[in-house]
KOLVEXKE-919845 format. One record per residue (C-alpha): residue in three letters; y, x, z. Coordinates in steps of 0.2 Angstrom, whole numbers, plus 5000, padded with zeros to 4 digits. Each point is the difference from the previous one (the first is absolute). Layout:
! KOLVEXKE-919845
ALAYXZ/...
END
This chain:
! KOLVEXKE-919845
MET495448945188/ILE500149904983/LYS498650044989/LYS500650054983/THR499449884983/ALA499450124989/VAL498350024991/PHE499150185001/VAL498650024990/LEU498850185004/VAL499150054987/LEU498950155000/PHE500150084986/LEU499550184994/LEU501150074987/SER500250194994/GLY501450094990/CYS501249885008/SER501550025006/GLY500049885016/ILE501449874994/GLU499949864989/SER501049844996/LYS499649834996/LYS500849834997/THR499149935014/GLY501050135012/THR499650185009/VAL498550114998/ILE499950155007/VAL498150114999/ASP500050075013/ALA499350205008/LEU498249905000/GLY500049934984/ARG500249825004/GLU501249884993/VAL501249925010/SER501049864991/PHE501549935009/SER500749824997/ASN501450035008/ASN501050185008/PRO499250045014/LEU501549985015/GLN499150045018/ILE498850154999/VAL499050085013/ILE499850194997/ALA498250045012/GLY498950125003/LYS499750185000/GLN501450124993/THR501449835003/PRO501350155003/THR499650064981/LEU500249834993/ALA501449925010/ASN501150184993/PHE499749964983/ALA500349825003/TYR501950065008/MET500350074985/PHE500149824991/ALA501849995014/GLY500249824989/GLU498649935005/VAL499650065017/GLU500349825008/LYS498249954990/ILE498950135013/LEU499649875012/ALA498850115011/ILE499550165003/GLU498550075011/ASN500750125013/ARG499150214994/SER500450175003/GLN501250124998/SER501949975001/SER500149874986/ASN500949875011/LYS501250135004/PHE500650024982/LEU500049834994/SER501049925018/LEU501350154996/ILE500249934981/ASP499749805006/PRO500849945013/GLN499149854999/PHE498450104999/GLU499649945016/SER500049834998/LYS498550004989/LEU498249965006/ILE499250155008/ILE498149974999/GLU498950135012/LYS499050114995/GLY498349944990/ALA500849854997/ALA498649894997/ALA499949844987/GLU499949855014/GLN501950095005/ILE500550034983/ALA499649814989/PRO501249905014/MET501550104995/GLU499849904981/PRO500350134990/ASP500350004980/ALA499150174997/VAL499350145013/ILE499950194995/LEU498550085005/LYS499450194995/SER498750004989/SER498650065013/MET500649855011/LYS499149884992/GLU498450005008/GLN500950015017/ILE501249864997/GLY500449964982/ASP498349914999/GLN500349895017/LEU502049954991/GLU499349964985/LEU498649895006/VAL501649905007/GLY500949984987/ILE501550155003/PRO500250094982/LEU499750175001/VAL500850134991/TYR499250205001/VAL500650154997/SER499750175003/PHE501350125000/GLU498850185001/THR500650084985/ILE501650034989/ASP499249874987/GLU499849895012/ILE501650005008/TYR500949964982/ARG498649864998/ASP500349925017/VAL501850015000/ARG499849894984/ILE499149895010/PHE501149985013/GLY501449994988/VAL499049844992/LEU499649945015/LEU501949995010/ASN500849994982/ASP501150134996/GLN499050074987/GLU501850144996/THR499750055016/SER498350074998/GLN500750074986/LYS501350115010/ILE498850055013/ILE498750064986/ASP501350094989/PHE500750085017/PHE498250055004/SER499650064982/ARG501650074997/SER500050115016/LYS498250084997/ASP500450064983/ALA501650095006/ILE498750065014/ASP498750054989/LYS501450084985/MET500350115015/VAL498250055002/ALA499650054985/THR501050145000/SER499250075016/ASN498750124996/SER499249985018/TYR498549915005/PRO500050015018/LYS498549955010/ALA500249885014/LEU499549865011/ILE500549845005/LEU499749995019/GLN500049885012/ILE500250065017/ASP499949855016/GLN499750085018/SER498849915014/GLU499950085017/GLU500850164994/ALA498750024987/PHE500850014985/ILE498949894985/TYR500350064980/SER499449884984/VAL500550004985/PRO500049884985/ALA498949914988/VAL499650114983/ASP500649844991/TRP501449955012/LEU501850014996/GLN500450165008/THR498650094993/THR501049964984/MET501550055004/VAL499250165003/GLU499450034983/GLU501749884988/LEU500850145006/ASN499150154997/GLY499450025018/MET498150065002/PRO499549875015/VAL498550155007/TRP499349855009/LYS499649884985/GLU498250094996/ASP499449965019/THR500749825000/SER499449814992/ALA500749844998/GLY500549875017/GLY500950065011/TRP500850165011/MET498650155006/GLU500150075014/VAL499850204999/GLY499850165012/LEU501350135001/GLU499050114996/GLN499649914982/ILE501949994999/ILE500150205002/ALA498350004988/TRP501149914986/GLN501550145001/PRO501549874995/GLU501450094994/ILE501249855010/ILE499549865009/ILE501049855000/VAL499949895021/VAL499849824997/ASN500049915017/TYR500349815000/GLN501049975014/GLY501250134996/GLN499850175008/SER499550124987/LEU501450125005/GLU499449995019/ILE498250024997/ILE500350164986/ASN501150085015/LYS498549965012/ILE498750094988/LYS501050154996/ASN499650045019/ASP498149955001/ALA499550154999/VAL498550004988/TRP501149914988/SER501750155005/GLU498550134993/PHE499849884985/LEU501949994996/ASP500350205005/THR498550084989/SER500349884985/SER501449934988/VAL499849835003/GLU501649905002/ILE499949845010/LYS501349854997/PRO500049825007/PHE499949874986/VAL501749915003/TYR500249835012/ASP501449894999/PHE499349795006/GLN498150074992/SER499350154992/TRP500450034983/ASP498250064995/GLN499549825000/PRO500149874985/ASP501549925007/PRO501749994991/ARG500350175007/TRP498450084991/ILE501450074988/LEU500850075012/GLY498550085006/TYR499750084984/ALA501650074997/ASN499850075021/LEU498450074992/ALA500550094984/GLN501450085009/TYR499050085015/LEU498850044986/HIS501350054985/PRO501550065010/GLN500650114988/VAL500249884985/VAL500149835014/PRO501550025010/ALA500049915018/ASN501649934995/PHE499249904985/LEU499149935012/TYR501549975012/GLY500949914985/LEU498349874995/VAL500149935019/GLN501649975000/ASP499749924979/PHE498549935008/TYR500649875013/LYS501949974992/ASP498949984982/LEU498449905009/TYR500749925017/GLY501649984995/LEU500950105014/ASP501650075000/LEU500250215002/ASP501049975016/PHE498349915007/ILE498850124992/GLU501050135008/SER500149945017/GLU498349925002/ILE498750094989/ILE500650174995/PRO499950045019/LEU498249955001/ILE499550154985/THR501150155004/GLN498950095012/GLN498649984989/ILE500850074982/GLU500950134999/ILE502049964990/GLU500850144990/
END
């Protein structure tokens, strides 16, 4: 592989109140998610996406359709992101897929112009790459504001700020439309986002961290996250069925990252304790929609998850058909897919999970 002659200067520089992006005569300068000023004398042409949550990062990168050839390699992680990317990019299989948990010694020989990592991966792999002179750009993609900022960072890194603004405009416009509908509702439902996994015929329940996107979305949609007062920052917290019942939610939205939410809902309805709870309360139980990935995450599909939650929490003002139309617009406007393709390859994945009027 021919080594690029670009000169990379990485400067640790703590900034407050910055936009995340600057332009200088010496080249492109990005202030990343860790406040680091990263300078490129030439536009990066070979980029590696590595570390945790690479499906999220790859899905954002693929919205920049004209610049996808710059993605040299992607680390192989969980969920079915590769299935989606293979579906929309016939050349996807030609990209080098790095094994899960790849270390610096596996990435450095590729001589990438830049490596994109989640900010949480700095100590695990980022510091090692920096020692051997690999330019790094950190992103977070955890909150709505961070999603907007990091999309702008992608736009500069991929030299396509027009597309980054188009993405942000779509998210902002769609969220405003949802918020306006929700504002007409007088309902403040007690909601529970519940991840359910199965292990040896037993169910394992957990709830999201207090500062995570799932909690934020419920609150912004005038819902009451019943788990919030009993959790903290940091990650999913395991809970028991007794606690779930004690919270007395009015609606439970089930998350499963293997796409089995409907199957799990059907199973728990046949469980004796669950059956009694459901029969003696007015609680509804719904799946968090999953097509290629679950919509509850800070993936590009977060806006679909926001609409999904809004329809569950306020069905009287947010019709299911709104969600259906948003799915079509999302894949058409942000991934450039035609409606026939969306109808044949994507809509069938979600029709069992949402009711279309």
